[in-house]
N, CA, C and O atoms as a Tripos MOL2 file, in Angstrom:
@<TRIPOS>MOLECULE
protein
  272   271    68     0     0
PROTEIN
NO_CHARGES

@<TRIPOS>ATOM
      1 N         -17.5850  -22.4220   20.3380 N.3       1 UNK1
      2 CA        -17.4760  -22.2280   18.9100 C.3       1 UNK1
      3 C         -18.5660  -21.2360   18.4870 C.2       1 UNK1
      4 O         -19.7320  -21.3920   18.8500 O.2       1 UNK1
      5 N         -18.1870  -20.2540   17.7430 N.am      2 UNK2
      6 CA        -19.1620  -19.2690   17.2600 C.3       2 UNK2
      7 C         -19.8870  -19.8090   16.0340 C.2       2 UNK2
      8 O         -19.4700  -20.8110   15.4520 O.2       2 UNK2
      9 N         -20.9560  -19.1570   15.6470 N.am      3 UNK3
     10 CA        -21.7030  -19.5630   14.4530 C.3       3 UNK3
     11 C         -20.8220  -19.4490   13.2150 C.2       3 UNK3
     12 O         -20.8650  -20.3130   12.3390 O.2       3 UNK3
     13 N         -20.0260  -18.3910   13.1390 N.am      4 UNK4
     14 CA        -19.1360  -18.2100   11.9900 C.3       4 UNK4
     15 C         -18.1080  -19.3350   11.9160 C.2       4 UNK4
     16 O         -17.8150  -19.8450   10.8350 O.2       4 UNK4
     17 N         -17.5550  -19.7230   13.0790 N.am      5 UNK5
     18 CA        -16.5970  -20.8310   13.1030 C.3       5 UNK5
     19 C         -17.2560  -22.1270   12.6550 C.2       5 UNK5
     20 O         -16.6600  -22.9100   11.9150 O.2       5 UNK5
     21 N         -18.4850  -22.3500   13.1030 N.am      6 UNK6
     22 CA        -19.1990  -23.5680   12.7280 C.3       6 UNK6
     23 C         -19.4450  -23.6120   11.2270 C.2       6 UNK6
     24 O         -19.2870  -24.6600   10.6020 O.2       6 UNK6
     25 N         -19.8270  -22.4930   10.6510 N.am      7 UNK7
     26 CA        -20.0760  -22.4590    9.2100 C.3       7 UNK7
     27 C         -18.8100  -22.6480    8.3940 C.2       7 UNK7
     28 O         -18.8660  -23.1030    7.2510 O.2       7 UNK7
     29 N         -17.6800  -22.3050    8.9690 N.am      8 UNK8
     30 CA        -16.4020  -22.4630    8.2650 C.3       8 UNK8
     31 C         -15.7390  -23.8080    8.5310 C.2       8 UNK8
     32 O         -14.6550  -24.0720    8.0100 O.2       8 UNK8
     33 N         -16.3620  -24.6520    9.3220 N.am      9 UNK9
     34 CA        -15.8160  -25.9640    9.6190 C.3       9 UNK9
     35 C         -15.7500  -26.7840    8.3230 C.2       9 UNK9
     36 O         -16.7040  -26.7750    7.5440 O.2       9 UNK9
     37 N         -14.6410  -27.4910    8.0830 N.am     10 UNK10
     38 CA        -14.4940  -28.2640    6.8400 C.3      10 UNK10
     39 C         -15.6080  -29.2880    6.6340 C.2      10 UNK10
     40 O         -16.0460  -29.4880    5.5010 O.2      10 UNK10
     41 N         -16.0730  -29.9320    7.6830 N.am     11 UNK11
     42 CA        -17.1320  -30.9270    7.5620 C.3      11 UNK11
     43 C         -18.4310  -30.2800    7.0850 C.2      11 UNK11
     44 O         -19.1140  -30.8210    6.2150 O.2      11 UNK11
     45 N         -18.7680  -29.1260    7.6530 N.am     12 UNK12
     46 CA        -19.9790  -28.4060    7.2470 C.3      12 UNK12
     47 C         -19.8480  -27.9540    5.7970 C.2      12 UNK12
     48 O         -20.7800  -28.1010    5.0060 O.2      12 UNK12
     49 N         -18.6910  -27.4050    5.4550 N.am     13 UNK13
     50 CA        -18.4790  -26.9480    4.0840 C.3      13 UNK13
     51 C         -18.5910  -28.0940    3.0840 C.2      13 UNK13
     52 O         -19.1320  -27.9140    1.9930 O.2      13 UNK13
     53 N         -18.0850  -29.2620    3.4470 N.am     14 UNK14
     54 CA        -18.1390  -30.4200    2.5640 C.3      14 UNK14
     55 C         -19.5810  -30.7610    2.2100 C.2      14 UNK14
     56 O         -19.8980  -30.9820    1.0420 O.2      14 UNK14
     57 N         -20.4370  -30.8050    3.1930 N.am     15 UNK15
     58 CA        -21.8190  -31.2040    2.9440 C.3      15 UNK15
     59 C         -22.6830  -30.0870    2.3790 C.2      15 UNK15
     60 O         -23.6290  -30.3650    1.6420 O.2      15 UNK15
     61 N         -22.3920  -28.8500    2.6960 N.am     16 UNK16
     62 CA        -23.1880  -27.7620    2.1340 C.3      16 UNK16
     63 C         -22.8260  -27.5050    0.6860 C.2      16 UNK16
     64 O         -23.6870  -27.1130   -0.1020 O.2      16 UNK16
     65 N         -21.5820  -27.7140    0.3220 N.am     17 UNK17
     66 CA        -21.1800  -27.5210   -1.0690 C.3      17 UNK17
     67 C         -21.7350  -28.6250   -1.9610 C.2      17 UNK17
     68 O         -22.0390  -28.3790   -3.1290 O.2      17 UNK17
     69 N         -21.8720  -29.8450   -1.4260 N.am     18 UNK18
     70 CA        -22.3930  -30.9510   -2.2180 C.3      18 UNK18
     71 C         -23.8900  -30.8200   -2.4690 C.2      18 UNK18
     72 O         -24.3700  -31.1200   -3.5620 O.2      18 UNK18
     73 N         -24.6150  -30.3760   -1.4670 N.am     19 UNK19
     74 CA        -26.0720  -30.3960   -1.5790 C.3      19 UNK19
     75 C         -26.6370  -29.1270   -2.1830 C.2      19 UNK19
     76 O         -27.6790  -29.1830   -2.8350 O.2      19 UNK19
     77 N         -26.0090  -28.0080   -1.9980 N.am     20 UNK20
     78 CA        -26.4550  -26.7220   -2.5590 C.3      20 UNK20
     79 C         -27.9820  -26.5620   -2.4810 C.2      20 UNK20
     80 O         -28.6760  -26.5890   -3.4970 O.2      20 UNK20
     81 N         -28.4700  -26.3990   -1.2840 N.am     21 UNK21
     82 CA        -29.9040  -26.2450   -1.0530 C.3      21 UNK21
     83 C         -30.3720  -24.9230   -1.6490 C.2      21 UNK21
     84 O         -29.7060  -23.8980   -1.5030 O.2      21 UNK21
     85 N         -31.5190  -24.9510   -2.3200 N.am     22 UNK22
     86 CA        -32.0500  -23.7500   -2.9340 C.3      22 UNK22
     87 C         -32.5840  -22.8080   -1.8530 C.2      22 UNK22
     88 O         -33.2070  -23.2460   -0.8850 O.2      22 UNK22
     89 N         -32.3340  -21.5160   -2.0310 N.am     23 UNK23
     90 CA        -32.7460  -20.5350   -1.0360 C.3      23 UNK23
     91 C         -34.2550  -20.4940   -0.7980 C.2      23 UNK23
     92 O         -34.6720  -20.4080    0.3570 O.2      23 UNK23
     93 N         -35.0980  -20.5510   -1.8420 N.am     24 UNK24
     94 CA        -36.5420  -20.5090   -1.5560 C.3      24 UNK24
     95 C         -36.9990  -21.6340   -0.6390 C.2      24 UNK24
     96 O         -37.9060  -21.4430    0.1710 O.2      24 UNK24
     97 N         -36.3820  -22.8010   -0.7550 N.am     25 UNK25
     98 CA        -36.7400  -23.9140    0.1150 C.3      25 UNK25
     99 C         -36.3570  -23.5920    1.5580 C.2      25 UNK25
    100 O         -37.1340  -23.8490    2.4780 O.2      25 UNK25
    101 N         -35.1770  -23.0370    1.7560 N.am     26 UNK26
    102 CA        -34.7220  -22.6740    3.1010 C.3      26 UNK26
    103 C         -35.6220  -21.6040    3.7060 C.2      26 UNK26
    104 O         -36.0030  -21.7030    4.8720 O.2      26 UNK26
    105 N         -35.9590  -20.6000    2.9370 N.am     27 UNK27
    106 CA        -36.8150  -19.5230    3.4290 C.3      27 UNK27
    107 C         -38.1830  -20.0790    3.7910 C.2      27 UNK27
    108 O         -38.7510  -19.7100    4.8200 O.2      27 UNK27
    109 N         -38.7110  -20.9540    2.9650 N.am     28 UNK28
    110 CA        -40.0050  -21.5730    3.2330 C.3      28 UNK28
    111 C         -39.9630  -22.3860    4.5310 C.2      28 UNK28
    112 O         -40.8850  -22.3100    5.3430 O.2      28 UNK28
    113 N         -38.9060  -23.1530    4.7220 N.am     29 UNK29
    114 CA        -38.7690  -23.9540    5.9380 C.3      29 UNK29
    115 C         -38.7000  -23.0590    7.1680 C.2      29 UNK29
    116 O         -39.3300  -23.3560    8.1840 O.2      29 UNK29
    117 N         -37.9500  -21.9780    7.0900 N.am     30 UNK30
    118 CA        -37.8440  -21.0650    8.2260 C.3      30 UNK30
    119 C         -39.1880  -20.3990    8.5230 C.2      30 UNK30
    120 O         -39.5530  -20.2320    9.6870 O.2      30 UNK30
    121 N         -39.9180  -20.0210    7.4880 N.am     31 UNK31
    122 CA        -41.2410  -19.4210    7.7000 C.3      31 UNK31
    123 C         -42.1990  -20.4130    8.3450 C.2      31 UNK31
    124 O         -42.9990  -20.0360    9.2030 O.2      31 UNK31
    125 N         -42.1250  -21.6710    7.9420 N.am     32 UNK32
    126 CA        -42.9880  -22.6830    8.5470 C.3      32 UNK32
    127 C         -42.6480  -22.8820   10.0190 C.2      32 UNK32
    128 O         -43.5480  -23.0260   10.8470 O.2      32 UNK32
    129 N         -41.3610  -22.8910   10.3530 N.am     33 UNK33
    130 CA        -40.9560  -23.0120   11.7600 C.3      33 UNK33
    131 C         -41.4440  -21.8150   12.5680 C.2      33 UNK33
    132 O         -41.9030  -21.9700   13.7000 O.2      33 UNK33
    133 N         -41.3450  -20.6400   11.9950 N.am     34 UNK34
    134 CA        -41.8000  -19.4240   12.6720 C.3      34 UNK34
    135 C         -43.3030  -19.4910   12.9340 C.2      34 UNK34
    136 O         -43.7580  -19.1700   14.0310 O.2      34 UNK34
    137 N         -44.0740  -19.9070   11.9290 N.am     35 UNK35
    138 CA        -45.5190  -20.0240   12.0900 C.3      35 UNK35
    139 C         -45.8830  -21.0890   13.1140 C.2      35 UNK35
    140 O         -46.8200  -20.9060   13.8900 O.2      35 UNK35
    141 N         -45.1510  -22.2000   13.1250 N.am     36 UNK36
    142 CA        -45.4070  -23.2620   14.0900 C.3      36 UNK36
    143 C         -45.2380  -22.7260   15.5010 C.2      36 UNK36
    144 O         -46.0650  -22.9970   16.3710 O.2      36 UNK36
    145 N         -44.1740  -21.9680   15.7370 N.am     37 UNK37
    146 CA        -43.9060  -21.4120   17.0570 C.3      37 UNK37
    147 C         -45.0320  -20.4590   17.4680 C.2      37 UNK37
    148 O         -45.4890  -20.5010   18.6100 O.2      37 UNK37
    149 N         -45.4750  -19.6130   16.5590 N.am     38 UNK38
    150 CA        -46.5420  -18.6600   16.8570 C.3      38 UNK38
    151 C         -47.8460  -19.3800   17.1770 C.2      38 UNK38
    152 O         -48.5530  -19.0100   18.1140 O.2      38 UNK38
    153 N         -48.1610  -20.4110   16.3960 N.am     39 UNK39
    154 CA        -49.3800  -21.1670   16.6460 C.3      39 UNK39
    155 C         -49.3170  -21.8510   18.0040 C.2      39 UNK39
    156 O         -50.3230  -21.9160   18.7110 O.2      39 UNK39
    157 N         -48.1660  -22.3530   18.3700 N.am     40 UNK40
    158 CA        -47.9940  -23.0150   19.6770 C.3      40 UNK40
    159 C         -48.1910  -22.0110   20.8010 C.2      40 UNK40
    160 O         -48.8120  -22.3340   21.8130 O.2      40 UNK40
    161 N         -47.6760  -20.8030   20.6430 N.am     41 UNK41
    162 CA        -47.8390  -19.7680   21.6540 C.3      41 UNK41
    163 C         -49.3100  -19.4060   21.8240 C.2      41 UNK41
    164 O         -49.7790  -19.2240   22.9480 O.2      41 UNK41
    165 N         -50.0360  -19.3000   20.7230 N.am     42 UNK42
    166 CA        -51.4550  -18.9920   20.7750 C.3      42 UNK42
    167 C         -52.2030  -20.1120   21.4950 C.2      42 UNK42
    168 O         -53.0680  -19.8550   22.3330 O.2      42 UNK42
    169 N         -51.8660  -21.3440   21.1620 N.am     43 UNK43
    170 CA        -52.5080  -22.4900   21.8100 C.3      43 UNK43
    171 C         -52.2730  -22.4550   23.3220 C.2      43 UNK43
    172 O         -53.2020  -22.6880   24.0950 O.2      43 UNK43
    173 N         -51.0540  -22.1690   23.7440 N.am     44 UNK44
    174 CA        -50.7380  -22.1030   25.1630 C.3      44 UNK44
    175 C         -51.5060  -20.9840   25.8490 C.2      44 UNK44
    176 O         -51.9680  -21.1520   26.9770 O.2      44 UNK44
    177 N         -51.6450  -19.8510   25.1850 N.am     45 UNK45
    178 CA        -52.3700  -18.7200   25.7600 C.3      45 UNK45
    179 C         -53.8450  -19.0510   25.9340 C.2      45 UNK45
    180 O         -54.4430  -18.7110   26.9550 O.2      45 UNK45
    181 N         -54.4360  -19.7130   24.9420 N.am     46 UNK46
    182 CA        -55.8540  -20.0880   25.0260 C.3      46 UNK46
    183 C         -56.0710  -21.0850   26.1590 C.2      46 UNK46
    184 O         -57.0210  -20.9470   26.9310 O.2      46 UNK46
    185 N         -55.2130  -22.0740   26.2660 N.am     47 UNK47
    186 CA        -55.3400  -23.0660   27.3410 C.3      47 UNK47
    187 C         -55.1910  -22.4010   28.7070 C.2      47 UNK47
    188 O         -55.9370  -22.7120   29.6350 O.2      47 UNK47
    189 N         -54.2350  -21.4920   28.8290 N.am     48 UNK48
    190 CA        -54.0500  -20.7810   30.1070 C.3      48 UNK48
    191 C         -55.2790  -19.9550   30.4440 C.2      48 UNK48
    192 O         -55.7010  -19.9190   31.6000 O.2      48 UNK48
    193 N         -55.8580  -19.2940   29.4570 N.am     49 UNK49
    194 CA        -57.0530  -18.4840   29.6840 C.3      49 UNK49
    195 C         -58.2280  -19.3590   30.1300 C.2      49 UNK49
    196 O         -58.9210  -19.0320   31.0940 O.2      49 UNK49
    197 N         -58.4460  -20.4670   29.4270 N.am     50 UNK50
    198 CA        -59.5520  -21.3590   29.7730 C.3      50 UNK50
    199 C         -59.3620  -21.9220   31.1820 C.2      50 UNK50
    200 O         -60.2990  -21.9490   31.9790 O.2      50 UNK50
    201 N         -58.1630  -22.3610   31.4750 N.am     51 UNK51
    202 CA        -57.8820  -22.9180   32.8010 C.3      51 UNK51
    203 C         -58.1110  -21.8870   33.8860 C.2      51 UNK51
    204 O         -58.7160  -22.1800   34.9180 O.2      51 UNK51
    205 N         -57.6280  -20.6810   33.6500 N.am     52 UNK52
    206 CA        -57.7520  -19.6150   34.6400 C.3      52 UNK52
    207 C         -59.2070  -19.1940   34.8360 C.2      52 UNK52
    208 O         -59.6290  -18.9470   35.9660 O.2      52 UNK52
    209 N         -59.9640  -19.1110   33.7670 N.am     53 UNK53
    210 CA        -61.3450  -18.6440   33.8770 C.3      53 UNK53
    211 C         -62.2750  -19.7030   34.4600 C.2      53 UNK53
    212 O         -63.3220  -19.3610   35.0090 O.2      53 UNK53
    213 N         -61.9170  -20.9750   34.3530 N.am     54 UNK54
    214 CA        -62.7700  -22.0470   34.8610 C.3      54 UNK54
    215 C         -62.5180  -22.3520   36.3340 C.2      54 UNK54
    216 O         -63.3450  -22.9970   36.9790 O.2      54 UNK54
    217 N         -61.4150  -21.9100   36.8620 N.am     55 UNK55
    218 CA        -61.0610  -22.2250   38.2370 C.3      55 UNK55
    219 C         -61.8320  -21.3150   39.1970 C.2      55 UNK55
    220 O         -61.7960  -20.0910   39.0710 O.2      55 UNK55
    221 N         -62.5250  -21.9260   40.1520 N.am     56 UNK56
    222 CA        -63.2140  -21.1100   41.1480 C.3      56 UNK56
    223 C         -62.3130  -20.9220   42.3670 C.2      56 UNK56
    224 O         -61.2270  -21.4980   42.4430 O.2      56 UNK56
    225 N         -62.7640  -20.1310   43.2930 N.am     57 UNK57
    226 CA        -61.9450  -19.7860   44.4670 C.3      57 UNK57
    227 C         -61.5980  -21.0230   45.2930 C.2      57 UNK57
    228 O         -60.4700  -21.1500   45.7710 O.2      57 UNK57
    229 N         -62.5480  -21.9290   45.4650 N.am     58 UNK58
    230 CA        -62.3130  -23.1320   46.2600 C.3      58 UNK58
    231 C         -61.2370  -24.0070   45.6180 C.2      58 UNK58
    232 O         -60.3410  -24.4980   46.3040 O.2      58 UNK58
    233 N         -61.3270  -24.1970   44.3280 N.am     59 UNK59
    234 CA        -60.3290  -24.9950   43.6130 C.3      59 UNK59
    235 C         -58.9690  -24.3330   43.6890 C.2      59 UNK59
    236 O         -57.9510  -25.0020   43.8660 O.2      59 UNK59
    237 N         -58.9530  -23.0230   43.5570 N.am     60 UNK60
    238 CA        -57.6980  -22.2830   43.6410 C.3      60 UNK60
    239 C         -57.0520  -22.4670   45.0040 C.2      60 UNK60
    240 O         -55.8400  -22.6660   45.0960 O.2      60 UNK60
    241 N         -57.8650  -22.4000   46.0840 N.am     61 UNK61
    242 CA        -57.3410  -22.5780   47.4420 C.3      61 UNK61
    243 C         -56.8020  -23.9960   47.6470 C.2      61 UNK61
    244 O         -55.7740  -24.1780   48.3000 O.2      61 UNK61
    245 N         -57.4940  -25.0100   47.0900 N.am     62 UNK62
    246 CA        -57.0290  -26.3990   47.2070 C.3      62 UNK62
    247 C         -55.6980  -26.5780   46.4950 C.2      62 UNK62
    248 O         -54.7830  -27.2050   47.0280 O.2      62 UNK62
    249 N         -55.5910  -26.0300   45.2960 N.am     63 UNK63
    250 CA        -54.3390  -26.1420   44.5460 C.3      63 UNK63
    251 C         -53.1950  -25.4380   45.2590 C.2      63 UNK63
    252 O         -52.0720  -25.9420   45.2860 O.2      63 UNK63
    253 N         -53.4750  -24.2840   45.8320 N.am     64 UNK64
    254 CA        -52.4560  -23.5380   46.5520 C.3      64 UNK64
    255 C         -52.0160  -24.3120   47.7800 C.2      64 UNK64
    256 O         -50.8220  -24.3650   48.0740 O.2      64 UNK64
    257 N         -52.9560  -24.9170   48.5100 N.am     65 UNK65
    258 CA        -52.6270  -25.7260   49.6940 C.3      65 UNK65
    259 C         -51.8000  -26.9440   49.2930 C.2      65 UNK65
    260 O         -50.8340  -27.2920   49.9730 O.2      65 UNK65
    261 N         -52.1720  -27.5850   48.2000 N.am     66 UNK66
    262 CA        -51.4220  -28.7570   47.7230 C.3      66 UNK66
    263 C         -50.0070  -28.3540   47.3380 C.2      66 UNK66
    264 O         -49.0480  -29.0650   47.6370 O.2      66 UNK66
    265 N         -49.8830  -27.2270   46.6830 N.am     67 UNK67
    266 CA        -48.5650  -26.7500   46.2770 C.3      67 UNK67
    267 C         -47.6790  -26.4660   47.4840 C.2      67 UNK67
    268 O         -46.5040  -26.8320   47.5130 O.2      67 UNK67
    269 N         -48.2740  -25.7990   48.4890 N.am     68 UNK68
    270 CA        -47.4800  -25.4650   49.6990 C.3      68 UNK68
    271 C         -47.1140  -26.7060   50.4540 C.2      68 UNK68
    272 O         -46.4530  -26.6260   51.4900 O.2      68 UNK68
@<TRIPOS>BOND
     1     1     2 1
     2     2     3 1
     3     3     4 2
     4     3     5 am
     5     5     6 1
     6     6     7 1
     7     7     8 2
     8     7     9 am
     9     9    10 1
    10    10    11 1
    11    11    12 2
    12    11    13 am
    13    13    14 1
    14    14    15 1
    15    15    16 2
    16    15    17 am
    17    17    18 1
    18    18    19 1
    19    19    20 2
    20    19    21 am
    21    21    22 1
    22    22    23 1
    23    23    24 2
    24    23    25 am
    25    25    26 1
    26    26    27 1
    27    27    28 2
    28    27    29 am
    29    29    30 1
    30    30    31 1
    31    31    32 2
    32    31    33 am
    33    33    34 1
    34    34    35 1
    35    35    36 2
    36    35    37 am
    37    37    38 1
    38    38    39 1
    39    39    40 2
    40    39    41 am
    41    41    42 1
    42    42    43 1
    43    43    44 2
    44    43    45 am
    45    45    46 1
    46    46    47 1
    47    47    48 2
    48    47    49 am
    49    49    50 1
    50    50    51 1
    51    51    52 2
    52    51    53 am
    53    53    54 1
    54    54    55 1
    55    55    56 2
    56    55    57 am
    57    57    58 1
    58    58    59 1
    59    59    60 2
    60    59    61 am
    61    61    62 1
    62    62    63 1
    63    63    64 2
    64    63    65 am
    65    65    66 1
    66    66    67 1
    67    67    68 2
    68    67    69 am
    69    69    70 1
    70    70    71 1
    71    71    72 2
    72    71    73 am
    73    73    74 1
    74    74    75 1
    75    75    76 2
    76    75    77 am
    77    77    78 1
    78    78    79 1
    79    79    80 2
    80    79    81 am
    81    81    82 1
    82    82    83 1
    83    83    84 2
    84    83    85 am
    85    85    86 1
    86    86    87 1
    87    87    88 2
    88    87    89 am
    89    89    90 1
    90    90    91 1
    91    91    92 2
    92    91    93 am
    93    93    94 1
    94    94    95 1
    95    95    96 2
    96    95    97 am
    97    97    98 1
    98    98    99 1
    99    99   100 2
   100    99   101 am
   101   101   102 1
   102   102   103 1
   103   103   104 2
   104   103   105 am
   105   105   106 1
   106   106   107 1
   107   107   108 2
   108   107   109 am
   109   109   110 1
   110   110   111 1
   111   111   112 2
   112   111   113 am
   113   113   114 1
   114   114   115 1
   115   115   116 2
   116   115   117 am
   117   117   118 1
   118   118   119 1
   119   119   120 2
   120   119   121 am
   121   121   122 1
   122   122   123 1
   123   123   124 2
   124   123   125 am
   125   125   126 1
   126   126   127 1
   127   127   128 2
   128   127   129 am
   129   129   130 1
   130   130   131 1
   131   131   132 2
   132   131   133 am
   133   133   134 1
   134   134   135 1
   135   135   136 2
   136   135   137 am
   137   137   138 1
   138   138   139 1
   139   139   140 2
   140   139   141 am
   141   141   142 1
   142   142   143 1
   143   143   144 2
   144   143   145 am
   145   145   146 1
   146   146   147 1
   147   147   148 2
   148   147   149 am
   149   149   150 1
   150   150   151 1
   151   151   152 2
   152   151   153 am
   153   153   154 1
   154   154   155 1
   155   155   156 2
   156   155   157 am
   157   157   158 1
   158   158   159 1
   159   159   160 2
   160   159   161 am
   161   161   162 1
   162   162   163 1
   163   163   164 2
   164   163   165 am
   165   165   166 1
   166   166   167 1
   167   167   168 2
   168   167   169 am
   169   169   170 1
   170   170   171 1
   171   171   172 2
   172   171   173 am
   173   173   174 1
   174   174   175 1
   175   175   176 2
   176   175   177 am
   177   177   178 1
   178   178   179 1
   179   179   180 2
   180   179   181 am
   181   181   182 1
   182   182   183 1
   183   183   184 2
   184   183   185 am
   185   185   186 1
   186   186   187 1
   187   187   188 2
   188   187   189 am
   189   189   190 1
   190   190   191 1
   191   191   192 2
   192   191   193 am
   193   193   194 1
   194   194   195 1
   195   195   196 2
   196   195   197 am
   197   197   198 1
   198   198   199 1
   199   199   200 2
   200   199   201 am
   201   201   202 1
   202   202   203 1
   203   203   204 2
   204   203   205 am
   205   205   206 1
   206   206   207 1
   207   207   208 2
   208   207   209 am
   209   209   210 1
   210   210   211 1
   211   211   212 2
   212   211   213 am
   213   213   214 1
   214   214   215 1
   215   215   216 2
   216   215   217 am
   217   217   218 1
   218   218   219 1
   219   219   220 2
   220   219   221 am
   221   221   222 1
   222   222   223 1
   223   223   224 2
   224   223   225 am
   225   225   226 1
   226   226   227 1
   227   227   228 2
   228   227   229 am
   229   229   230 1
   230   230   231 1
   231   231   232 2
   232   231   233 am
   233   233   234 1
   234   234   235 1
   235   235   236 2
   236   235   237 am
   237   237   238 1
   238   238   239 1
   239   239   240 2
   240   239   241 am
   241   241   242 1
   242   242   243 1
   243   243   244 2
   244   243   245 am
   245   245   246 1
   246   246   247 1
   247   247   248 2
   248   247   249 am
   249   249   250 1
   250   250   251 1
   251   251   252 2
   252   251   253 am
   253   253   254 1
   254   254   255 1
   255   255   256 2
   256   255   257 am
   257   257   258 1
   258   258   259 1
   259   259   260 2
   260   259   261 am
   261   261   262 1
   262   262   263 1
   263   263   264 2
   264   263   265 am
   265   265   266 1
   266   266   267 1
   267   267   268 2
   268   267   269 am
   269   269   270 1
   270   270   271 1
   271   271   272 2
@<TRIPOS>SUBSTRUCTURE
     1 UNK1         2 RESIDUE 1 A UNK
     2 UNK2         6 RESIDUE 1 A UNK
     3 UNK3        10 RESIDUE 1 A UNK
     4 UNK4        14 RESIDUE 1 A UNK
     5 UNK5        18 RESIDUE 1 A UNK
     6 UNK6        22 RESIDUE 1 A UNK
     7 UNK7        26 RESIDUE 1 A UNK
     8 UNK8        30 RESIDUE 1 A UNK
     9 UNK9        34 RESIDUE 1 A UNK
    10 UNK10       38 RESIDUE 1 A UNK
    11 UNK11       42 RESIDUE 1 A UNK
    12 UNK12       46 RESIDUE 1 A UNK
    13 UNK13       50 RESIDUE 1 A UNK
    14 UNK14       54 RESIDUE 1 A UNK
    15 UNK15       58 RESIDUE 1 A UNK
    16 UNK16       62 RESIDUE 1 A UNK
    17 UNK17       66 RESIDUE 1 A UNK
    18 UNK18       70 RESIDUE 1 A UNK
    19 UNK19       74 RESIDUE 1 A UNK
    20 UNK20       78 RESIDUE 1 A UNK
    21 UNK21       82 RESIDUE 1 A UNK
    22 UNK22       86 RESIDUE 1 A UNK
    23 UNK23       90 RESIDUE 1 A UNK
    24 UNK24       94 RESIDUE 1 A UNK
    25 UNK25       98 RESIDUE 1 A UNK
    26 UNK26      102 RESIDUE 1 A UNK
    27 UNK27      106 RESIDUE 1 A UNK
    28 UNK28      110 RESIDUE 1 A UNK
    29 UNK29      114 RESIDUE 1 A UNK
    30 UNK30      118 RESIDUE 1 A UNK
    31 UNK31      122 RESIDUE 1 A UNK
    32 UNK32      126 RESIDUE 1 A UNK
    33 UNK33      130 RESIDUE 1 A UNK
    34 UNK34      134 RESIDUE 1 A UNK
    35 UNK35      138 RESIDUE 1 A UNK
    36 UNK36      142 RESIDUE 1 A UNK
    37 UNK37      146 RESIDUE 1 A UNK
    38 UNK38      150 RESIDUE 1 A UNK
    39 UNK39      154 RESIDUE 1 A UNK
    40 UNK40      158 RESIDUE 1 A UNK
    41 UNK41      162 RESIDUE 1 A UNK
    42 UNK42      166 RESIDUE 1 A UNK
    43 UNK43      170 RESIDUE 1 A UNK
    44 UNK44      174 RESIDUE 1 A UNK
    45 UNK45      178 RESIDUE 1 A UNK
    46 UNK46      182 RESIDUE 1 A UNK
    47 UNK47      186 RESIDUE 1 A UNK
    48 UNK48      190 RESIDUE 1 A UNK
    49 UNK49      194 RESIDUE 1 A UNK
    50 UNK50      198 RESIDUE 1 A UNK
    51 UNK51      202 RESIDUE 1 A UNK
    52 UNK52      206 RESIDUE 1 A UNK
    53 UNK53      210 RESIDUE 1 A UNK
    54 UNK54      214 RESIDUE 1 A UNK
    55 UNK55      218 RESIDUE 1 A UNK
    56 UNK56      222 RESIDUE 1 A UNK
    57 UNK57      226 RESIDUE 1 A UNK
    58 UNK58      230 RESIDUE 1 A UNK
    59 UNK59      234 RESIDUE 1 A UNK
    60 UNK60      238 RESIDUE 1 A UNK
    61 UNK61      242 RESIDUE 1 A UNK
    62 UNK62      246 RESIDUE 1 A UNK
    63 UNK63      250 RESIDUE 1 A UNK
    64 UNK64      254 RESIDUE 1 A UNK
    65 UNK65      258 RESIDUE 1 A UNK
    66 UNK66      262 RESIDUE 1 A UNK
    67 UNK67      266 RESIDUE 1 A UNK
    68 UNK68      270 RESIDUE 1 A UNK
């Protein structure tokens, strides 16, 4: 089912016509989701950097041996 088909589904139309969500609220929600995703990416990058910079050669070799 395509997005257009889903939006034209009678069940979806029934509930979207009844609730009539205001556009500023929708835009605000989408912006918050976008910011959440960006913040999560930054957090992951910082954790990866800290983990990578704290690992010494011996620890790296042990982890590689354990993985293999």
